[in-house]
C-alpha positions as CSV (number, residue, x, y, z in Angstrom):
1,M,15.5,3.4,-31.5
2,N,17.0,-0.1,-30.9
3,K,16.4,-1.7,-27.4
4,E,19.9,-0.9,-25.9
5,R,19.2,2.7,-27.1
6,L,15.6,2.7,-25.3
7,K,16.9,1.2,-22.0
8,K,19.8,3.9,-22.0
9,R,17.3,6.5,-22.5
10,S,14.9,4.9,-19.8
11,Q,17.8,5.0,-17.3
12,R,18.6,8.5,-18.0
13,M,15.2,9.7,-17.7
14,T,14.8,7.7,-14.4
15,Q,18.0,9.4,-13.0
16,E,16.6,12.9,-14.0
17,A,13.5,12.3,-12.6
18,Q,15.2,11.0,-9.2
19,V,17.4,14.1,-9.1
20,A,14.1,16.4,-9.8
21,V,12.5,14.5,-6.5
22,A,15.4,14.8,-4.5
23,K,16.0,18.4,-5.3
24,R,12.2,19.1,-4.0
25,G,12.9,17.2,-0.9
26,I,9.1,15.6,-1.2
27,M,8.3,11.9,-1.7
28,Q,5.0,10.5,-1.9
29,F,3.9,6.9,-1.4
30,R,1.1,4.9,-1.7
31,A,-0.6,2.9,1.4
32,E,-3.5,1.1,2.4
33,P,-6.5,3.2,3.9
34,N,-6.2,1.1,7.2
35,D,-2.5,1.6,7.3
36,I,-2.8,5.3,7.0
37,L,-5.3,5.3,9.5
38,A,-3.1,3.4,11.7
39,L,-0.3,5.8,11.2
40,Y,-2.6,8.8,11.9
41,D,-3.7,7.1,15.5
42,L,-0.1,6.2,16.5
43,A,1.1,10.0,15.5
44,I,-2.0,11.4,17.8
45,T,-0.6,8.7,20.9
46,R,2.5,10.1,20.2
47,N,1.7,13.8,19.8
48,Q,3.8,13.7,16.9
49,R,2.6,14.8,13.0
50,V,2.4,11.8,11.1
51,S,5.2,13.1,8.7
52,T,7.4,13.6,11.1
53,M,7.1,10.2,12.9
54,V,7.3,8.5,9.0
55,R,10.4,10.6,8.0
56,E,12.1,9.5,11.4
57,W,11.4,5.8,10.7
58,V,12.6,6.4,7.0
59,M,15.8,7.9,8.1
60,E,16.5,5.3,11.0
61,R,15.8,2.5,8.5
62,L,18.2,4.3,6.1
63,E,21.0,4.4,8.8
64,Q,20.4,0.6,9.4
65,E,21.0,-0.4,5.8
66,R,24.1,2.0,6.0
67,G,25.2,0.0,9.1
68,N,25.3,3.1,11.3
69,A,22.1,2.7,13.0
70,P,22.0,4.3,16.2
71,V,20.7,2.2,18.9
72,K,17.2,3.9,20.0
73,L,15.7,3.4,23.6
74,D,12.3,4.2,24.3
75,I,11.6,6.1,27.5
76,T,8.4,4.7,29.4
77,I,6.8,5.7,32.4
78,N,3.8,3.7,33.7
79,K,3.5,1.7,30.4
80,K,3.2,4.9,28.2
81,R,5.9,5.8,26.0
82,V,7.1,9.6,26.9
83,G,10.2,9.7,24.8
84,S,13.2,8.1,23.5
85,V,17.1,8.7,23.3
86,S,19.2,7.2,20.6
87,L,23.0,6.3,21.4
88,A,25.7,6.7,18.6
89,S,27.0,3.3,17.4
90,T,30.3,4.1,18.3
91,L,29.2,4.7,22.2
92,V,27.4,1.3,21.8
93,S,30.7,-0.4,20.4
94,T,32.4,0.8,23.3
95,F,29.9,-0.3,25.7
96,K,30.4,-3.7,23.9
97,Q,34.1,-3.6,24.4
98,L,34.0,-3.0,28.1
99,A,31.7,-5.6,28.7
C-alpha cells in the first residue's frame, strides 16, 4: 500500500471512529490527578455533578469558538456564588447599540 492510500485509509478510519463516539454521546479525556481532584472539589462547592459542570464548560467554549457565546453572569451573595444567568448574544448586541 502506498503512502497516499495509507493516509486516506487512516483519515477514513479516524472519521468512522469520530462518528461512533458522537453516536454514543460519551467522550473521555485524560487529566492530571490533582486537576481531577480540583474538579471534584469545585463541583462539590457548586453543588453540581462534575460531569455536568465540565459538559457546561465544553459547550460554552464551543459556542465561544463559533462566535455565538452568550454572556454569562454569575450571581453572588455574600461572596458565595449561588447561580448564574446567560444573556443571548443578540440581547448583548442590542444593549451595545443602545449604549
